C-alpha positions as CSV (number, residue, x, y, z in Angstrom):
1,X,-8.2,38.6,24.1
2,X,-8.3,42.2,22.7
3,X,-6.0,41.3,19.8
4,X,-8.1,38.3,19.0
5,X,-11.3,40.5,19.0
6,X,-9.6,43.0,16.7
7,X,-8.5,40.3,14.3
8,X,-12.0,38.8,14.2
9,X,-13.6,42.3,13.5
10,X,-11.1,42.9,10.7
11,X,-12.4,39.9,8.7
12,X,-14.4,40.5,5.6
13,X,-15.8,38.7,2.5
14,X,-15.2,40.3,-0.9
15,X,-18.7,41.4,-2.3
16,X,-18.0,39.5,-5.5
17,X,-17.3,36.3,-3.8
18,X,-20.3,36.7,-1.6
19,X,-22.6,37.3,-4.6
20,X,-21.2,34.2,-6.3
21,X,-21.8,32.0,-3.3
22,X,-25.3,33.3,-2.9
23,X,-26.1,32.7,-6.6
24,X,-24.7,29.1,-6.5
25,X,-26.6,28.4,-3.3
26,X,-30.0,29.6,-4.7
27,X,-29.4,27.6,-7.8
28,X,-28.6,24.4,-6.0
29,X,-31.3,24.8,-3.3
30,X,-33.9,25.3,-6.0
31,X,-32.7,22.2,-7.8
32,X,-32.9,20.1,-4.7
33,X,-36.4,21.4,-3.9
34,X,-37.7,20.6,-7.3
35,X,-36.2,17.1,-7.3
36,X,-37.7,16.4,-3.9
37,X,-41.1,17.9,-4.8
38,X,-41.2,15.6,-7.9
39,X,-40.6,12.5,-5.7
40,X,-43.3,13.6,-3.2
41,X,-45.8,14.1,-6.1
42,X,-45.0,10.8,-7.7
43,X,-47.9,8.2,-7.3
44,X,-45.3,5.7,-5.9
45,X,-42.5,7.8,-4.4
46,X,-40.9,4.7,-2.9
47,X,-40.3,3.6,-6.5
48,X,-38.2,6.7,-7.2
49,X,-35.9,7.1,-4.2
50,X,-33.4,9.9,-4.0
51,X,-29.9,9.3,-5.3
52,X,-27.6,7.6,-2.8
53,X,-25.5,10.1,-0.9
54,X,-21.8,9.4,-0.8
55,X,-21.3,10.9,2.6
56,X,-21.2,7.8,4.9
57,X,-23.4,9.5,7.5
58,X,-26.3,9.4,5.0
59,X,-25.3,6.4,2.9
60,X,-27.8,3.9,4.4
61,X,-30.9,3.1,2.4
62,X,-33.2,4.7,5.0
63,X,-31.9,8.1,4.0
64,X,-32.4,7.7,0.2
65,X,-35.7,5.8,0.6
66,X,-37.5,8.6,2.6
67,X,-38.0,11.8,0.5
68,X,-38.1,14.0,3.6
69,X,-34.9,12.5,5.0
70,X,-33.1,12.6,1.7
71,X,-34.0,16.3,1.3
72,X,-32.9,17.1,4.8
73,X,-29.6,15.4,4.3
74,X,-29.0,17.0,0.9
75,X,-29.9,20.5,2.2
76,X,-27.6,20.0,5.2
77,X,-24.7,19.1,2.9
78,X,-25.4,22.1,0.7
79,X,-25.5,24.4,3.7
80,X,-22.3,22.9,5.1
81,X,-20.5,23.4,1.7
82,X,-21.7,26.9,1.5
83,X,-20.7,27.8,5.0
84,X,-17.2,26.4,4.6
85,X,-16.8,28.1,1.2
86,X,-17.9,31.3,2.9
87,X,-15.3,30.8,5.7
88,X,-12.6,30.1,3.0
89,X,-13.6,33.4,1.2
90,X,-13.0,35.5,4.3
91,X,-10.1,37.9,4.1
92,X,-7.9,38.4,7.1
93,X,-4.7,37.2,8.8
94,X,-3.9,33.5,8.2
95,X,-4.3,32.3,11.8
96,X,-7.6,34.0,12.3
97,X,-9.0,32.6,9.1
98,X,-7.8,29.1,10.1
99,X,-9.6,29.5,13.5
100,X,-12.7,30.7,11.8
101,X,-12.8,27.7,9.4
102,X,-12.2,25.3,12.3
103,X,-15.0,26.8,14.3
104,X,-17.4,26.6,11.3
105,X,-16.3,23.0,10.7
106,X,-17.1,22.1,14.3
107,X,-20.5,23.7,14.1
108,X,-21.3,22.1,10.8
109,X,-20.4,18.7,12.0
110,X,-22.3,19.1,15.2
111,X,-25.4,20.3,13.3
112,X,-25.7,17.2,11.1
113,X,-29.3,15.8,11.0
114,X,-27.7,12.3,11.6
115,X,-26.9,13.4,15.2
116,X,-30.6,14.1,16.0
117,X,-32.9,11.2,16.8
118,X,-36.0,12.8,15.3
119,X,-34.2,13.4,12.0
120,X,-32.2,10.2,11.7
121,X,-34.3,7.5,9.8
122,X,-31.8,4.8,10.6
123,X,-32.1,5.3,14.3
124,X,-35.9,5.6,14.1
125,X,-36.1,2.4,12.0
126,X,-34.0,0.6,14.5
127,X,-36.1,1.8,17.4
128,X,-39.3,0.5,15.8
129,X,-37.5,-2.8,14.8
130,X,-36.3,-3.4,18.4
131,X,-39.6,-2.2,20.0
132,X,-37.7,0.6,21.7
133,X,-34.9,-1.5,23.1
134,X,-32.3,0.3,21.1
135,X,-33.3,3.6,22.7
136,X,-33.2,2.1,26.2
137,X,-29.7,0.6,25.5
138,X,-28.6,3.9,24.1
139,X,-29.7,5.7,27.2
140,X,-27.9,3.2,29.4
141,X,-24.7,3.7,27.4
142,X,-25.1,7.5,27.6
143,X,-25.4,7.4,31.4
144,X,-22.3,5.1,31.6
145,X,-20.3,7.4,29.4
146,X,-21.4,10.4,31.5
147,X,-20.0,8.6,34.5
148,X,-16.7,7.9,32.7
149,X,-16.5,11.4,31.4
150,X,-16.0,10.5,27.8
151,X,-17.7,9.1,24.7
152,X,-16.8,5.4,24.4
153,X,-15.0,4.6,21.2
154,X,-14.6,0.9,21.8
155,X,-15.7,-1.8,24.3
156,X,-13.2,-0.9,27.0
157,X,-14.2,-4.0,29.1
158,X,-12.5,-6.3,26.5
159,X,-9.0,-4.9,27.1
160,X,-6.6,-5.0,30.0
161,X,-3.0,-3.7,29.9
162,X,-0.7,-6.6,30.3
163,X,-3.3,-9.2,29.4
164,X,-4.2,-8.6,25.8
165,X,-2.4,-5.3,25.0
166,X,1.2,-4.5,26.0
167,X,1.9,-8.3,26.1
168,X,5.5,-8.5,24.9
169,X,7.5,-10.4,27.5
170,X,9.9,-8.2,29.4
171,X,11.0,-6.9,32.8
172,X,11.2,-3.5,34.5
173,X,14.9,-3.1,35.4
174,X,15.0,0.5,36.5
175,X,12.5,3.1,37.7
176,X,12.5,6.7,39.1
177,X,9.7,9.0,39.7
178,X,9.2,9.8,36.1
179,X,9.6,6.5,34.2
180,X,10.2,2.8,34.3
181,X,12.7,1.2,32.0
182,X,11.5,-2.1,30.4
183,X,14.0,-4.6,28.9
184,X,12.3,-7.1,26.6
185,X,13.2,-10.8,26.5
186,X,15.2,-11.7,23.4
187,X,13.4,-13.8,20.8
188,X,16.6,-14.8,18.9
189,X,19.6,-16.8,20.1
190,X,21.9,-13.9,18.9
191,X,21.5,-10.2,19.4
192,X,23.3,-7.2,18.1
193,X,26.0,-5.7,20.4
194,X,24.4,-2.2,20.4
195,X,21.0,-2.2,22.2
196,X,17.9,-0.2,21.1
197,X,16.2,2.4,23.3
198,X,12.6,3.5,22.5
199,X,11.4,6.9,23.9
200,X,7.6,7.1,23.3
201,X,5.5,10.3,23.8
202,X,4.7,11.2,27.4
203,X,1.3,12.5,26.3
204,X,0.3,9.0,25.5
205,X,1.1,5.5,26.9
206,X,4.0,3.6,25.3
207,X,1.9,0.5,24.4
208,X,0.8,2.1,21.1
209,X,4.1,0.5,20.1
210,X,3.0,-2.9,21.6
211,X,-0.7,-3.3,21.1
212,X,-0.9,-6.9,19.9
213,X,1.8,-9.4,18.9
214,X,0.9,-9.0,15.2
215,X,1.2,-5.2,15.1
216,X,3.8,-4.5,17.8
217,X,6.8,-2.5,16.6
218,X,8.5,-3.4,19.8
219,X,8.1,-7.1,19.3
220,X,9.2,-6.8,15.6
221,X,12.3,-5.0,16.7
222,X,13.1,-7.7,19.2
223,X,12.5,-10.3,16.5
224,X,15.2,-8.6,14.3
225,X,17.8,-9.4,17.0
226,X,18.0,-6.1,18.8
227,X,18.3,-6.0,22.6
228,X,15.3,-3.6,23.2
229,X,14.6,-1.2,26.0
230,X,11.5,1.0,26.3
231,X,10.8,4.1,28.5
232,X,7.4,3.7,30.1
233,X,6.4,7.2,31.4
234,X,4.6,7.6,34.7
235,X,1.1,9.0,34.5
236,X,1.6,12.2,36.6
237,X,-0.5,12.8,39.7
238,X,-0.3,15.7,42.2
239,X,3.0,14.5,43.6
240,X,4.6,15.4,40.2
241,X,2.8,18.7,39.6
242,X,5.9,20.8,39.7
243,X,8.0,18.8,37.2
244,X,9.6,20.9,34.5
245,X,10.9,20.2,30.9
246,X,14.4,20.0,32.4
247,X,13.3,17.3,34.8
248,X,11.8,15.3,31.9
249,X,15.0,15.6,29.9
250,X,17.5,14.9,32.7
251,X,15.5,12.3,34.6
252,X,13.9,10.8,31.4
253,X,16.0,9.9,28.3
254,X,19.4,11.0,29.6
255,X,18.9,8.7,32.7
256,X,17.5,6.0,30.4
257,X,20.5,6.2,28.0
258,X,23.0,5.9,30.8
259,X,21.1,3.0,32.3
260,X,21.0,1.1,29.0
261,X,24.7,1.8,28.5
262,X,25.4,0.4,32.0
263,X,23.3,-2.7,31.6
264,X,24.5,-3.6,28.1
265,X,28.1,-2.5,28.4
266,X,27.8,-0.7,25.1
267,X,29.5,2.7,24.7
268,X,26.9,3.8,22.1
269,X,23.3,2.7,21.6
270,X,20.6,3.0,19.0
271,X,17.7,5.3,19.9
272,X,14.2,6.0,18.7
273,X,11.7,8.7,19.6
274,X,8.0,8.8,18.5
275,X,6.1,12.1,18.2
276,X,6.8,14.2,21.4
277,X,9.1,11.4,22.4
278,X,11.3,12.3,19.4
279,X,11.3,15.9,20.4
280,X,12.4,14.9,24.0
281,X,15.0,12.5,22.7
282,X,16.5,15.0,20.3
283,X,16.6,17.6,23.1
284,X,18.3,15.1,25.5
285,X,21.0,14.2,22.8
286,X,21.6,17.9,22.2
287,X,22.1,18.4,26.0
288,X,24.6,15.5,26.1
289,X,26.4,16.9,23.0
290,X,26.8,20.2,24.8
291,X,28.5,18.2,27.6
292,X,30.8,16.5,25.1
293,X,28.9,13.2,25.0
294,X,27.7,11.4,21.9
295,X,26.0,8.2,23.2
296,X,23.7,7.6,20.2
297,X,25.0,5.4,17.4
298,X,21.9,6.2,15.5
299,X,18.7,8.3,16.0
300,X,15.2,7.4,14.6
301,X,12.5,10.1,14.7
302,X,9.0,9.0,13.9
303,X,6.4,11.7,13.1
304,X,8.4,14.2,15.2
305,X,8.5,18.0,15.3
306,X,11.9,19.8,15.8
307,X,10.9,22.8,13.7
308,X,7.6,24.1,14.9
309,X,6.9,26.6,12.1
310,X,4.2,24.4,10.7
311,X,2.1,22.6,13.3
312,X,-0.9,22.0,11.2
313,X,-4.4,22.3,12.8
314,X,-2.8,22.5,16.3
315,X,-1.5,25.9,15.5
316,X,-5.0,27.4,16.0
317,X,-4.8,26.6,19.7
318,X,-1.4,28.3,20.3
319,X,-0.9,32.1,20.6
320,X,0.5,34.4,23.3
321,X,-2.8,34.9,25.1
322,X,-3.6,31.2,25.2
323,X,0.0,30.3,26.4
324,X,-0.2,33.1,29.1
325,X,-3.6,31.7,30.3
326,X,-2.0,28.2,30.8
327,X,1.0,29.8,32.6
328,X,-1.3,31.7,34.9
329,X,-3.4,28.6,35.7
330,X,-1.1,25.5,35.7
331,X,2.4,26.9,35.1
332,X,5.3,27.3,37.5
333,X,4.3,30.8,38.4
334,X,0.5,30.2,38.8
335,X,-0.8,32.2,41.8
336,X,-2.3,29.0,43.4
337,X,0.7,26.9,42.5
338,X,1.3,24.7,39.5
339,X,-1.3,22.2,38.3
340,X,-1.8,19.3,36.0
341,X,-3.0,19.4,32.4
342,X,-5.6,16.7,32.6
343,X,-5.5,13.8,30.2
344,X,-9.2,14.0,29.4
345,X,-8.7,17.5,28.2
346,X,-5.9,16.4,25.8
347,X,-7.9,13.4,24.7
348,X,-11.0,15.5,23.9
349,X,-9.0,18.1,22.0
350,X,-7.4,15.4,19.8
351,X,-10.8,13.8,19.2
352,X,-12.4,17.0,18.0
353,X,-9.6,17.4,15.4
354,X,-11.6,14.7,13.6
355,X,-15.1,15.1,15.1
356,X,-17.1,13.0,12.7
357,X,-14.8,10.0,13.0
358,X,-14.0,10.2,16.7
359,X,-17.0,11.9,18.3
360,X,-20.3,12.1,16.4
361,X,-19.9,8.7,14.8
362,X,-20.0,7.2,18.4
363,X,-22.8,9.6,19.5
364,X,-25.0,8.2,16.8
365,X,-24.0,4.6,17.2
366,X,-23.8,4.4,21.0
367,X,-26.8,6.6,21.9
368,X,-29.2,6.9,19.0
369,X,-28.9,3.3,17.7
370,X,-28.0,1.6,20.9
371,X,-25.1,-0.2,19.3
372,X,-22.1,-1.2,21.5
373,X,-18.8,0.0,19.9
374,X,-16.8,-2.9,18.7
375,X,-13.5,-3.8,20.5
376,X,-10.5,-2.1,18.9
377,X,-7.1,-2.0,20.5
378,X,-6.0,1.2,19.0
379,X,-9.0,3.1,20.2
380,X,-8.7,1.6,23.7
381,X,-5.2,3.0,23.8
382,X,-6.5,6.3,22.4
383,X,-8.9,6.6,25.4
384,X,-6.3,5.6,28.0
385,X,-5.2,9.2,28.6
386,X,-2.4,10.7,30.5
387,X,-1.8,13.9,32.6
388,X,1.1,16.3,32.2
389,X,2.7,18.5,34.8
390,X,1.8,22.2,34.2
391,X,5.3,23.7,34.3
392,X,6.6,21.1,31.8
393,X,3.7,21.6,29.5
394,X,3.8,25.4,29.6
395,X,7.5,25.5,28.8
396,X,6.9,23.2,25.9
397,X,4.1,25.3,24.6
398,X,6.0,28.6,24.9
399,X,9.5,27.7,23.8
400,X,8.7,25.2,21.1
401,X,5.2,25.7,19.7
402,X,4.9,29.4,20.2
403,X,8.5,30.7,19.8
404,X,10.0,27.8,17.8
405,X,13.3,28.1,19.6
406,X,14.4,24.4,19.5
407,X,15.6,24.8,15.9
408,X,17.8,27.9,16.8
409,X,21.3,27.0,17.8
410,X,22.3,28.3,21.2
411,X,19.0,30.0,22.0
412,X,17.5,27.5,24.4
413,X,19.1,26.5,27.7
414,X,18.0,23.0,28.9
415,X,19.5,21.3,31.9
416,X,22.0,24.1,32.3
417,X,23.3,23.7,28.7
418,X,22.9,25.9,25.6
419,X,21.8,23.4,23.0
420,X,22.2,23.0,19.3
421,X,20.6,20.1,17.5
422,X,23.3,20.3,14.9
423,X,25.8,19.1,17.5
424,X,24.2,15.6,17.5
425,X,26.7,13.6,15.5
426,X,24.7,10.4,15.0
427,X,23.1,9.3,11.7
428,X,19.4,10.0,11.6
429,X,16.4,8.2,10.1
430,X,13.4,10.5,9.9
431,X,9.9,9.0,9.2
432,X,6.8,11.0,8.4
433,X,3.2,10.0,7.6
434,X,1.7,11.6,4.5
435,X,-1.8,12.1,5.9
436,X,-0.7,13.1,9.4
437,X,-2.8,15.9,10.9
438,X,-0.8,16.1,14.1
439,X,2.7,16.4,12.6
440,X,2.2,17.4,8.9
441,X,4.8,15.5,6.9
442,X,6.5,18.7,5.5
443,X,7.0,19.7,9.1
444,X,8.7,16.4,9.9
445,X,10.8,16.8,6.7
446,X,11.9,20.2,8.1
447,X,13.9,18.4,10.8
448,X,16.5,17.4,8.2
449,X,18.5,20.6,7.8
450,X,18.7,20.9,11.6
451,X,20.6,17.7,11.9
452,X,24.1,17.5,10.5
453,X,24.9,13.7,10.6
454,X,24.0,11.4,7.7
455,X,20.3,11.5,7.2
456,X,17.6,9.2,5.7
457,X,14.0,10.3,5.1
458,X,11.1,7.9,4.5
459,X,7.5,9.0,3.9
460,X,4.7,6.5,4.8
461,X,1.1,6.4,3.7
462,X,-1.8,7.1,6.1
463,X,-1.9,9.1,9.3
464,X,-0.1,9.8,12.6
465,X,-0.8,6.4,14.1
466,X,-1.9,4.1,11.3
467,X,1.1,5.1,9.2
468,X,3.6,4.2,12.0
469,X,1.9,1.0,13.1
470,X,2.1,-0.8,9.8
471,X,3.6,-4.3,10.2
472,X,5.1,-5.9,7.1
473,X,3.1,-9.1,7.5
474,X,-0.2,-7.2,6.8
475,X,1.0,-6.2,3.4
476,X,-0.8,-2.8,3.7
477,X,-0.1,0.7,2.5
478,X,3.0,2.0,1.0
479,X,6.0,4.3,1.5
480,X,8.3,6.6,-0.5
481,X,12.0,6.9,-0.6
482,X,14.6,8.5,-2.9
483,X,17.7,7.0,-4.4
484,X,21.1,8.7,-4.6
485,X,22.9,10.6,-1.8
486,X,21.3,9.8,1.6
487,X,21.8,13.3,2.8
488,X,20.8,15.2,-0.4
489,X,17.5,16.9,0.2
490,X,15.8,19.8,-1.6
491,X,14.6,22.6,0.6
492,X,11.0,22.1,-0.5
493,X,9.3,18.9,0.8
494,X,7.1,18.6,-2.3
495,X,10.2,18.7,-4.5
496,X,11.5,15.7,-2.6
497,X,8.2,13.8,-3.1
498,X,8.2,14.6,-6.8
499,X,11.4,12.6,-7.3
500,X,10.6,9.9,-4.7
501,X,9.7,6.3,-5.5
502,X,6.6,4.6,-4.0
503,X,7.1,1.1,-2.6
504,X,4.2,-1.2,-1.6
505,X,4.1,-2.4,2.0
506,X,5.6,-1.3,5.3
507,X,8.4,1.1,5.9
508,X,9.5,-1.1,8.8
509,X,11.6,-3.2,6.5
510,X,13.4,-0.1,5.1
511,X,14.1,1.0,8.7
512,X,15.2,-2.5,9.8
513,X,17.8,-2.7,7.0
514,X,19.1,0.8,7.9
515,X,19.2,0.0,11.6
516,X,21.1,-3.2,11.1
517,X,24.0,-1.2,9.7
518,X,24.3,0.6,13.0
519,X,23.7,-2.3,15.4
520,X,27.1,-3.9,15.4
521,X,28.1,-7.6,15.4
522,X,26.0,-10.4,16.8
523,X,26.6,-12.1,20.0
524,X,24.8,-14.5,22.4
525,X,21.6,-13.1,23.8
526,X,21.7,-12.3,27.5
527,X,20.4,-15.0,29.7
528,X,18.6,-12.7,32.1
529,X,17.4,-9.0,32.1
530,X,19.3,-6.2,33.8
531,X,22.6,-6.7,35.6
532,X,23.9,-7.0,39.2
533,X,23.1,-3.3,39.8
534,X,19.8,-3.3,37.9
535,X,17.7,-6.2,39.1
536,X,14.2,-7.0,38.0
537,X,11.7,-4.9,39.8
538,X,8.5,-6.4,38.3
539,X,7.4,-8.0,35.0
540,X,6.5,-5.9,32.0
541,X,4.4,-3.8,31.4
542,X,5.0,-2.6,34.9
543,X,2.9,-0.4,37.3
544,X,3.3,3.0,35.7
545,X,1.5,2.2,32.4
546,X,-1.5,0.9,34.3
547,X,-2.1,4.1,36.2
548,X,-5.2,6.0,35.0
549,X,-5.4,9.7,34.5
C-alpha cells in the first residue's frame, strides 16, 4: 500500500502538455457551445438537428434531435477525451500510469449521460411512449438482478445446460473430485487411432467449446473423425477449499491423459488446452517429461499464456501487495484457513474490462428502457461463473502472473518435479486472437521459443472468445499464417505478422489439416464409450458442469 501511494504521488503532467490540453479543450468547448446556441436560437431548431454522433451510446435520433441532449452528449465526449488524454500525459512508472488510465476510463464510462434516466432522451421517450410501463419493467428487472447478484446480459431462462447448450452426445466415463471425463459419441464410421483430449479453462465451464451444434469446436472435431474426450472441471465448493495447483495438475490433466490412454489403448494422444487450460496442460506435460514420459503426440494451445511478461490489462491487478492480500485471505496460510475465490468476483472483473459493452449497455437497456436482453448462448455461458480454491489461485497468481517462473527451466517444482517446458517433445500448434484483451496475441506468440518441438503459429481475427469460436460454415473473419519453415519465427511478433498472409474464413480448417497429420491411421469407431474398467457413469454433459457457483 505504501509503495502504491508513493508511486501515485510521484506522478506528474509536463506543464507544456497540460497547457496544450487546456487550450484544445477551451477551443472545442467554445465551438460546441456556439453550435448549440445557434440551434437554440433558430426559429425551427428541429429543422437543424445536431450532427449524428458516431458513438453508439448516442447514435439514436433522440440525441441529435434534442439540442440539450446533443450538447450534453458532445460535452461528455469532449470531457472524456480530455481526461483520457490527461491520463496518457502523466509521467511515472508504467504500471502506475496503466492503473491510472484504467481508473479514469472506468469513471468516464460510468459518468456517461446515457446511464442517467433524466439525461437519456431515448429512455424518456420510451417511458412516455409506453405510458411508464418501460420504467416499471426496468424496476422489476433491476430487483431481479439484485437478487441474482449480477446484471443480466441475456435471457437466462431460455438456456439450460444439456438441453440447448452443451448438447453434443457423449458419456461421462471417469470422475474424481476435480473433474469428469466426457467421451463423445463418434459421428463417423472410422476414427483416427490417436484420440483427442481437450483441457478447457477451470475458470470457466467447458461448454464454451460446445455451445450449439453449429458453433461447437467439440462437435466439429468429432466430425473430423477424432475420438474426442473433454475434461469437465468441477465447480469447487467448500469441500475443495484446500486444493492446490499441484492437485489440479496431478488429479486433472495427468489423470485425464492416463485415463484416455487406458480407454483407447493408444500410447500417445493428441491434446488441446484453451486459455488457462493450456497453461495447465503445458505444466502437466512438463511434469510428465520430467518423469521420462512423453504421452502427447501433439499439443494445441489456444489463447494461452506460458510467458507472463505481457498480460495486457490484467497486469494492473497483480503486484506484490495484491498477491499478499489474496494469500492472507484465501491462500493456504490464511489465518482463518483457505477460502474460495468466488466466481461472481471473477465474472465482474472480466466484465469491467469492457464496461460499456458488458455492463453499462445492459444497465441502460434492462433498467432505463425496460428491454429484456435477447437470448445469446455465449453471454449465458459468460454468466455461468465458477469458483476457484484459494491455495490453487494464489499459487497461480504468485508464481506465474507475478514472478513469471513457468518459462524459466528448472525454477518451478510442480508435483515434486522441477519442470522445463522445453522438455516437451511433441509438435505444438499455437493459436492467438489478434484483438484478445485477456491474452494479448504477442504474449501467446511468446510461447514459441519456450517449446522445442516442431511449432506452428496461427493468428486469428477478433477476440479471446469470438476468435476461437469461429466455425468454418459461417464463413466469418480471417486468420494469418506464414509459409516456409514451420519453426522459423522472428523474435518480434510484429515482424512475424509483417510477413504473414491473411486468409478468409476460419482457422479451424488450418488446425484440422495439421491435426490430421498427428492422428494416425483410421479404424472402426468404438461401438460403446469407455471400456471394461471405465464404464458409463452418466450421459454428457454430466453433473459437474451443472453446479452453480
